[in-house]
Each structure stands twice: as structure tokens, then as C-alpha cells.
N, C-alpha and C positions, 0 to 999 in steps of 0.2 A: 297331555302335558300343558301346564299353565305356568307362565313365567310372571315374576313379580311386577315387571314393567307393565304388562298387560292388565294385571289385577288393579293397579293404581290408576292407569290412564284410560282404560276401556272396560270399566266394570260391567256395563250393560251387555257388552258383547260376550264377556266371560260368562255371565249368567245365562244368556241365550245358548251359548255353546254347551254348558253343563246340562241345561234342560233338554236340549236336543239329544245329547248323549244318554241321559237317563231314560228318556222315552224310547230311544232306539234299542237300548240294552235292558229294558225292564224285566225281561224273561230270564236274565242271568242272576245267579246267586249273589255275585258281588261285581263291582266295577272298580278298577284301579285308576286313580288320578295322581299323577306326579306333579308336585307343585314346588316351584322355586320360592323359597322364603329367605329373602336377603341373600346371604352368601352360602346357603346350604339348601338341600332338597328335603322335602318330606313326602312320604307316600300316604295318600288317603285311600283307604279301602272302604268303599261305600256299599252298604247292604240296604238297597232301597226298600225291600219289603219289610224290613224291621226298623226303618227310619234311623239307622245307625251308621256312624262314620268312625272308623278307627284311624288314628294318626300314628304312623310309624316314622320316627324322626331320628336320624343318626346322631343328633346332638342331645338326645335324651328328652326328658319330660319338659313340656311347656304347656300351660293351660290353653285350651282351644281358642280362647279369645285373643291370644297373642299371634295367631296366624292371620295373615292378610286375606286369605281365602275364606275365612270363617263366615263372615256376614254374607258374602256372595253365594256361598254354598247354601246357607239358610234361605236366602231369597230364591235361589234356583229350585230348591226342594219344595218350597211352597208353591211355586209356579208348576212344578211337575205334578204335585197333588191336585192342583186346580184343573189340570188337563187329564185327570183320572189315571195318573200313573200308579202302578202297583206299589202299595205301601201298607203299613199297619194303621188301619182306620181308627183304632183307639187313640193313636197319637196325633192324627191329623197331619198338619204340615210341620210339626215340631221334629227337629233333628236331635238325636242323642249322640253326643260327642264322647268318644272314649280314647284313651291313650294306651297303645300297646307298649308293654314294658318288657 
């Protein structure tokens, strides 16, 4: 779980936390990350081996760029790839963001 306060005030620590979680769980099909976004929560379902993140948001559709965790997760995934984390080599460190409807 990642809260908005931490995302805005301690971004490097959040990135390090996500990288550590991705590396520790890279043999899993997906990883769940609950993220506080302002006054509501969003669930991110991360599929590392496909470089894909699904956003499930109780408030409906918002573009990925509207989430405060967006850039931090992109940074974390790039670091994960640099450390030889399991991923789609055709996509490198690029994350595909999708919104579950």
C-alpha cells in the first residue's frame, strides 16, 4: 500500500520500495499495489513479465497520467529492468498502462 503523502514527500523511497517488491515477487503472475490517490483508492495490478499495469479505480476512468504514482512506477520499473527483473524484453523498461472498466 502506498499513500499519497508518501508519494509526494518521499518519492525516492517509494520507488525503492516498489523495485524491492517487484524483484522479490518477480516469479508471480501479478502483483497488487493499493494506492491512495487524493480522497480515494486505486488498485494497480502489475504484470511485470508483460510490462503492464491495470488500474482499477472505484471513481471510474482517469488517464494514467492523472495518478500521482504514475511517474514513480515508471521509474521503479526501469530500475527493475536494469536489475534484470523478469519482463518483456521487446518493451525494455516501458510500462503499458491500461484501465480496467
